[in-house]
N, C-alpha and C positions, 0 to 999 in steps of 0.2 A: 439338767435342773432348771427350771425358769429364774430369771432374777427379778428380786423384787423392787418395785418403785413404788417408794411414796412422795407426795405432794403433799407441802399445806398451800391453803388459802388464803389468805387473811380476808376476814368480812371486816369490807369498809362500814365507819361509824365515824361517829360527831362528838367530839369532845365537849362534855356537857358540865359546865361545873353545876352545882348545886347551892343556892343561896338561902342562906339561914338554915342550912341543914347539918348537923352535926358532925364533928371534924377528926370521924372516926369510918367515914364514906363520903367517899369521891367518885361521882361517876366520869371514868375519862376511858379511852383507849389508848393514851397516850406511855408506857411505861419500855422501858427500853427491855430487851429481852437479852441474858445472858446467856444462861443454857436451854435449850432444846432436842430432843431426842424425839425420833420418831417412832412412832409405835412401831410395834412385833406385828406381822402380817398373821393374822390366827390359821393355823395349821390345817385346822378344817374345812375352811377357807379357800385356803391357795390348795388344798387337795383337788376339791371340787371348782376351780377356776372361777372361784366369785368373787367380785367385783366389787365396790360399792362409794358408800363416802357418810361423814360422818359430823355435823358441825355441833361445835359445845360452847358454853356460855362458862363465863366464869370470873372470879376475882382473884387478885393480889392483894393479898399484907402486907404492911408495910415493911415487913423485912423481907419482901421480895418472893415468898412462896405462895402457889398453887391454891386457893381452897375456892369450895360450895363447886366444884366443877360439875356440872348439870349437860345431860341429852337434849337436843334442841330438837334435830331432827337425825334419822337415820335411813339408810338407803342400802342394802336391805334391811329392813326393821332387825335389831338386835346384833345381830352382825359381825358387827363391827366395834360397839361400843364399849365394852369392857378395855378393850385396845387403846381406843381413843383416851378413855378416862385415864388407862394406867399411866401411857404417856403423858397427857398434858399435868397430871398430877404430878411430876416430876422437873416439871418444869420453873426455873428460877427467874427474878427478874430483878431491875435493882431494886433498893431501896429506898421507899418513899416518907414521906413524913406521915401518911396515910392508908388504908386499905383503900383499893380502888375499887370499882365495880363496872360491869358491862362490856369487859372481853369478850369477843368472840371467834374460835377460828373455824376452820370447815376444812377436815382431812378428807383426802383422796385417797383411797386403797384400789392402787394398780399391780395386776402383774404385767412384769416384763415377755419382752418378746422370745 
């Protein structure tokens, strides 16, 4: 059986504070992760030897939970989207005074040798 390998590539971004914006949302990418789990490799893609990547954007609520996760780009389209979203929605970050926006991650789905 082939070993599964999972890579997470952090997309670089700038921290930006919104002057005059409501305190409910802050745009930043600086939140410390407490828990991140790798997505499950879709069985159909694994059987067919398909590899790819998915970029997801999301916000983090004040309590540290991921919300509003959306696919920004995926290759091949639609193959790994559900697995990427399911994993990212379980991630947890440190609590903050407010919700933060503008987080982006790229997840690579690669089969091992």
